[in-house]
C-alpha positions in Angstrom: 8.3 -23.5 -20.9 6.9 -22.5 -17.5 3.8 -24.2 -16.3 0.7 -22.3 -15.3 1.3 -23.1 -11.7 4.8 -21.5 -11.9 3.4 -18.4 -13.5 0.8 -18.0 -10.7 3.5 -18.7 -8.1 5.9 -16.1 -9.5 3.1 -13.5 -9.7 1.9 -14.2 -6.1 5.5 -14.2 -4.7 6.2 -10.9 -6.4 3.0 -9.4 -5.1 3.5 -10.6 -1.6 7.2 -9.5 -1.6 6.1 -6.0 -2.4 4.6 -5.7 1.1 8.1 -6.1 2.5 9.5 -3.7 0.0 6.7 -1.2 0.8 7.3 -1.5 4.6 11.1 -1.1 4.2 10.7 1.8 1.8 8.1 3.5 4.0 10.1 3.2 7.2 13.6 3.8 6.0 13.3 5.9 2.8 10.0 7.8 3.1 10.5 8.5 6.8 14.2 8.9 6.1 16.1 10.7 3.3 12.9 11.3 1.1 10.8 12.7 4.0 10.6 15.9 2.0 8.3 14.1 -0.5 6.4 12.1 2.1 5.9 14.9 4.7 2.8 16.4 3.1 1.1 13.0 3.3 1.2 13.3 7.1 0.6 17.1 7.3 -1.1 18.5 4.2 1.1 21.1 2.7 0.3 21.0 -1.0 -2.8 22.4 -2.5 -5.0 20.5 -4.9 -5.7 16.8 -5.4 -2.1 15.6 -5.7 0.5 15.4 -2.9 4.3 15.4 -3.2 4.0 11.8 -1.8 2.3 10.8 -5.1 5.7 10.7 -6.7 6.3 7.4 -5.0 3.7 5.9 -7.3 6.2 6.4 -10.2 9.1 5.0 -8.2 7.1 1.8 -7.5 5.4 1.6 -10.9 8.6 1.7 -13.0 9.9 -1.7 -12.0 6.5 -3.3 -12.6 6.2 -1.6 -16.0 9.8 -2.6 -17.0 9.1 -6.2 -15.9 5.9 -6.3 -18.0 7.6 -4.9 -21.1 10.8 -7.0 -20.7 8.7 -10.1 -20.1 6.5 -9.5 -23.2 9.6 -9.0 -25.4 10.9 -12.4 -24.0 7.7 -14.3 -24.9 6.1 -13.8 -21.5 8.9 -15.2 -19.4 9.3 -14.8 -15.6 9.9 -11.1 -15.9 6.3 -10.6 -17.1 4.9 -12.5 -14.2 7.1 -10.6 -11.7 6.0 -7.3 -13.3 2.4 -8.4 -13.1 2.8 -9.2 -9.3 4.3 -5.8 -8.7 1.5 -4.2 -10.6 -1.2 -6.1 -8.8 0.3 -5.0 -5.5 0.3 -1.4 -6.8 -3.4 -1.8 -7.6 -4.2 -3.2 -4.2 -2.2 -0.4 -2.6 -4.2 2.2 -4.5 -7.5 0.7 -3.7 -6.8 0.2 0.0 -4.6 3.3 0.7 -5.9 6.0 -1.6 -9.5 5.0 -2.0 -10.5 3.1 1.2 -8.3 4.7 3.8 -7.8 8.3 2.6 -11.0 8.5 0.5 -9.4 10.4 -2.3 -12.4 9.2 -4.2 -15.7 9.1 -2.3 -16.1 5.3 -2.4 -16.1 2.6 0.3 -16.8 4.8 3.3 -17.7 2.0 5.8 -16.8 -1.6 6.3 -18.0 -4.4 8.5 -15.0 -6.6 7.7 -12.5 -6.9 10.5 -9.5 -7.0 8.1 -10.4 -3.7 6.6 -11.2 -2.2 9.9 -7.8 -3.4 11.3 -6.0 -1.8 8.3 -7.8 1.5 8.9 -6.9 1.5 12.6 -3.3 0.7 12.0 -3.1 3.5 9.4 -4.7 5.9 11.8 -2.0 5.0 14.4 0.7 5.6 11.8 -0.8 9.1 10.9 -1.1 10.2 14.5 2.6 11.0 14.2 3.0 14.1 12.0 6.8 14.0 12.1 9.2 11.5 10.7 10.2 10.0 14.1 8.3 7.7 16.4 6.2 6.1 13.6 4.7 2.7 13.7 2.6 0.5 11.3 4.6 1.1 8.1 3.1 -1.7 6.1 -0.2 -1.6 4.2 -1.8 -5.0 3.8 -0.1 -6.9 6.7 -1.6 -5.8 9.9 -0.4 -6.6 13.4 -2.8 -8.8 15.4 -3.4 -6.2 18.0 -5.4 -4.2 15.5 -7.6 -7.1 14.8 -8.3 -7.5 18.6 -9.2 -3.9 18.8 -11.7 -4.1 16.0 -13.3 -7.2 17.5 -13.7 -5.5 20.9 -15.7 -2.6 19.5 -19.5 -2.9 19.9 -20.4 -1.4 16.5 -20.3 -3.5 13.4 -19.2 -0.6 11.2 -16.4 1.9 11.4 -16.6 5.1 9.5 -13.4 6.3 7.9 -12.7 9.9 8.3 -10.4 10.4 5.3 -7.4 11.5 7.5 
């Protein structure tokens, strides 16, 4: 039987590992062979609320869901805790990317927190390239230090997010 510490460790490791998976997938798959689905995220081509890019939600949600189901059927073994970590990352991604950065729901328009301001700046830099080449800042929750320095050098305490 796994200890509570091990369950937490497995969940956190799976969640943190998803940042590397998201970075790799974004850089080499979304800006590579599946650019046709990701393109409208950089240059709005679809009408309505949903983008073609939203199909990636399913691609990332399926392993988490399978892990949760398989883990439950095996009396909450490591697969459940791995699936939980993947699902927690998906929730954080949704909150940060879709709600905070792109404002798909009109919540969290301003922030005084340097971490969130740095994420916003890095994402703006990523979106300044509307084609698949020459991109940068492919991660979501890990932000290079240069974006923290840029947020600290600003005179204002708040940054308004434009919903780009």
